[in-house]
N, C-alpha and C positions, 0 to 999 in steps of 0.2 A: 289846661294841662300844657306844661311847656317841656320842650325838649332841649337839652344839651348836646350838641354835636361835638364829638372829639375827632379830630383829624389827626391821622398819624403824621409826625414830623421826623424827618430824616436826622440822623446825628451829625454834627458838623465837626470836622477834624482839620488839622493842618498839617502840611509836609514842608520841610526845608531842604532845598537843594544848594548845597555850598560848594562852590568851585574854588580850588586853590591852585596857584601857580608857584612852583618851587625853583624857577629859574630855568628849567629844562622843559617840563611838560605840564599839561593840565591835570589836576586830580579833582577827585568828587568825594565828599564825606558821606560815609555809610555807617548804619549800626547794625549789629548782629541781633536779631530778635531772641529774647529769652523766654517768650511765651507764645502759645498759640493764638490766632492763627499764624501759619508760616514760622513756626519756631526753627530756630538755627539759620534761617535764611537772612540775607542782607537786605536792607530797606533804608529809606531816608528817615532821619530823625522827625518825630512828629506825634501828634496825639490829639484827643478829644478836647474841645473848647469848653470852657466853664462859663457858666452864665454871667459871671461878673467880670468878663475879659473880652477884649476885642480879638479879631483873628491875629493881628501883628502881636498882641501880647501873649497869645497862646504860642505862636510859632517860637517867640523868643524864650518863653518859660520852657517848652518842651526841648528846645535846643540846649538849653542850659542844663536841664536835668539829665538828659541822655548823653551828651558829649563833653560837658563842662565848658562850652564856649558861649560867651557873652557877646552877641552880634546885635547892634543897635539898629543898623540899617539894612533892611530887607526890601526887596522889590516883588510886588505881587505878580505871580506868573498866570494865575487864573484859577477857576473852579473846575474840578473834576468829578463827574456825577454819574458815572456808569452805575447802571441798576445793581450789577452783581460784582462790584469792584471790591466790596468787603464781604466775606463769607458770613460775618457775625450779624449784621443788620444793615439796613439803608444807610449809607454813610456818604455825605458830600465832603470832599477834601478841598481846602483852599491852599494852593501851593504857593511858596515864596523860593526866591533864589537871590544869591549873592555871589560875589566874587571877592575872596578874601586871601589874606596871607595864611599858608598853611602852618597851624601850630599844633602843640600836643593836645591830644583828646583821650578821654577816658570814659569808658561806659558807665551808666548810671541809670537807675530808674528800672525799666523793663528793657534795657539795652544790655546784653551781656558784655559787648565791647563796641567801641568806635574806632574807625580807622580810615585813612585816606587812601583812595584807590586811584591808580592812573586811569585816565578816560578810556585808554584802549583796553583796560584789563578789568572792568567792571563784571562781576558775576550776575547770574541771572537774578532779578530782584522780586520782592514779595509785592503782593496787591498789584496795581498798574504803575508801579514806580519805573518800569522800563519805558512806558509811554510817557511818564512825566519827565523822565531824564532826556527823551528825544526832543520834547516840547522845550524844555529849559535850554538845551544845547541851540536849538534853532533860534530861540529868543536871545541868546547871549551873542550869537553871530550877527543878528540883526542890529542889536544895541551897538556893536562896536563900529558900525558905519555911520552912526549918528550921535555917539557920545564917545568921549576919550576915556572909556571904561579901562581899568586895569593900571592907570597911572599910580594909584594908591598902592599897588603892589611892589613898585619900584622905589628905589631910594629917591631922596630929593633931587640928586644928580645921578644921572644914568647914561650908559652908552647907548648908541644907536643899536648895536647887537643885542643888548638886553631887551629894548623895546621891540625889536624885530622877532625875538624868541617868543615873546609874550603873544604878539599878534599871530604868529604862526601856530602857536599853541592852542589858541582859541578857534581859529578858523580852519585849523588842519590842512594848511597849504604851506608851500616854500615860496618865498619872495626873492626876486633878485636883489642883492644888497644895494647896488647904487639906485635902482629904481625905487626901492622902499625908502631910501634915505631923502631922495629927491621929492618924493610926493608927501612925504611927512613933513618936511620943511616948507613945503609949498602951502601947508594948511595955515601956517603962521602961529601955531599953538605951542610950538617948541622955541625955546631960546638957548643959546650957548651959555653954559655954567662955567666951563673952563676947558683948556685944551688938553688937560690931563688931571689926574687925581691930585698930583702935587701943586697943581695951579689953581685949586679951589679958592674961592674968596675967603675972608675971614669969617663970614657968616655961617659958613659950613665947617663943622667939625671933621677935621681930616682923619684922624684916628677913627672915629666913629663911622665915618663913611666907609673906611677901608674895612672895618669889622663887619659892617652890614652887607658887604659884597662877598663875604665867605658863605659857603654852603655846606652843610653837614657838621657833625660833631667831631669827626676824626681829626688828629692833629695835623696829618699831611693835607687834608682838605681846607683847613684854616688858613694854610699858607698859599692857597691857590686862588687865582681870579677865575671868574666864570668862565672866560675864554680858554684858560688852561684845563678847567675841568671837562667842558662840553665841546670844545673845538670851534672852529669858525663855521658860520652856517654859509655853506658853499652849494652850489648847485651841482648835479652830476657832470655837466659840461665843464664847469670850472675845475672840478676834481680831476676830470680826464685831462684838461689842458695842463694842469699842474704836474700830474705824474708823467705826462709826455715830456714837458719841459726838463724835468728831473732827469729822466732816462737819457734825453739828448744831452744833457750837460755832463752826465757821467761818462757817456760815450766820448764826448770831447775831451774830457779829463784823461781818458786812457790813451787816445790818440796823441794827446799832447806830448807824451813822453818820447815819442819818436819824431817829433818836428824838428826842423832846423831852427836856429835862433830867430831868423827873419819871419818864418812862418809863426813861431810862438808869439813874437810881438804883435803880428798881425790878428791872431786869434785872441790875444789878450785884450785888444781894443774892443771886442765884441763880447767878452765874457761878462758874466753877471757882476762881477766886482768892479768892472769898467762903466756899467750902466749907471745913470743919475739915481740916487737913492731917493726914495718917497719922503716927503716931508714929514719929519717925526711930530707924533701927537695926533695926527688925524684920525687914526683907527680908534684911538682912547679918548676922542673928544667927548666931554660930558655935556648932557643937556638936562634942561628942567622945563616943567610944564608951565605954561603962561596961562593961568586960570583967567586972568582979566580979558585977554584977547579971545579966549574961547567963550567967555560970558557975552561978549559982544556979538560973536557969530551966533550964539543960541538965541540971543534976544531978537535978532534980525531973523531967525528961523531959516538960515541958510547955511548951517554947517552940516558937512558931509565928508567922510573919508572916501577917496577914489583910489582903488588900486588897479 
């Protein structure tokens, strides 16, 4: 007599954590569940793996079915195997993550809708997806020190301000402008593309580059540069100094009315108009990513961002 033992096997599923950067803040893609369990709650796109597909294939298929996005490059985050993570049955989920440019999404399959949420405004998530999100954020912040991630979210030529906003959004911190630029340039993976948009080389499409730097669909936003939309990234101390200087200058201007001609001439020599002007084009200097230089660093296994 022979016995056939049947061992219970857990179901295998995938979840996708997609981060997007819109030029100002970090966002994460969520879907609203249309079915139980956790109906009407928000969760990551994902689903059960089929017998004829790999985990990566499953993640890409579910992402396409539930959001309409076709993402080919996904990074594996890890396996999540909490015994009671899914009330239906024993489920082990393999999670993936990626940093992409936000684009239009639409719910499909068993997702009522799909939507990008600012990372600071994420609702309570279904299953153990709150835990998965924390793990994904932690991994993304680790990656940024060893990989130049996020460069694909910028234009081929970008300003240092745009790059700084990207890193601040991912790490959740504020960098000193000069210190950030100095340390970025020290890595050697950036190269100057032009002193301004108008100085872009012929290999770059100026009009296309200018169009790519616009944010939003409203007419007035299409006419604005990212610095006009979101303002300069200044520290509180810098803002305080600028405000004090402005108030002081206004006071001088009022007193100026009652000065004698000699005193006016003396005051004018130290007025903002008399000070040497900053060299034009520096703030708007454009950079590009030197992938060849980075590949050499990576091959030698000694690449690291130090802030």
